[in-house]
C-alpha positions in Angstrom: 116.8 -72.1 -107.6 118.5 -70.2 -110.6 120.7 -73.4 -110.2 117.5 -75.3 -111.1 116.5 -72.9 -114.0 119.5 -73.1 -116.0 120.1 -77.0 -115.4 116.3 -77.3 -117.3 117.3 -74.4 -119.8 120.8 -76.6 -120.5 118.2 -79.9 -120.8 116.2 -78.0 -123.3 119.3 -76.7 -125.2 120.7 -80.2 -125.4 117.5 -81.7 -126.7 117.4 -79.1 -129.4 121.2 -79.6 -130.4 120.6 -83.2 -130.8 117.5 -82.8 -132.7 119.4 -80.5 -134.9 122.5 -82.7 -135.4 120.3 -85.6 -136.1 118.4 -83.8 -138.9 115.4 -84.3 -136.8 114.6 -80.1 -136.7 111.1 -80.8 -138.1 109.8 -82.0 -134.9 110.9 -79.0 -133.2 107.5 -77.3 -133.7 105.6 -80.4 -132.6 107.3 -80.4 -129.3 106.6 -76.8 -129.1 102.8 -77.4 -130.0 102.4 -80.2 -127.7 103.9 -78.0 -124.9 101.6 -75.6 -126.0 98.7 -77.4 -125.5 99.5 -79.0 -122.0 100.3 -75.4 -121.0 97.1 -74.0 -122.2 95.2 -77.4 -120.4 97.1 -77.2 -117.1 96.2 -73.0 -116.8 92.3 -73.8 -117.7 92.4 -76.3 -115.6 90.0 -74.9 -112.6 88.9 -71.6 -114.9 85.4 -70.6 -116.1 86.7 -71.3 -119.6 87.4 -75.0 -119.3 84.3 -76.3 -120.8 84.9 -74.4 -124.0 88.8 -75.5 -124.3 87.6 -79.2 -123.5 85.2 -78.7 -126.4 88.0 -78.2 -128.9 89.8 -81.4 -128.1 
């Protein structure tokens, strides 16, 4: 299990290094925002707060 986590973290590290090297560092906040919105939607899927969150989108 620890190996899977390490491989996923290395992919993230390599991707951010690629963005930084190609001067695409401005995409990093955009990617974080997309991940945050995705996590909010996944977490709120079955909760009572889902109708209120879906109104935002």
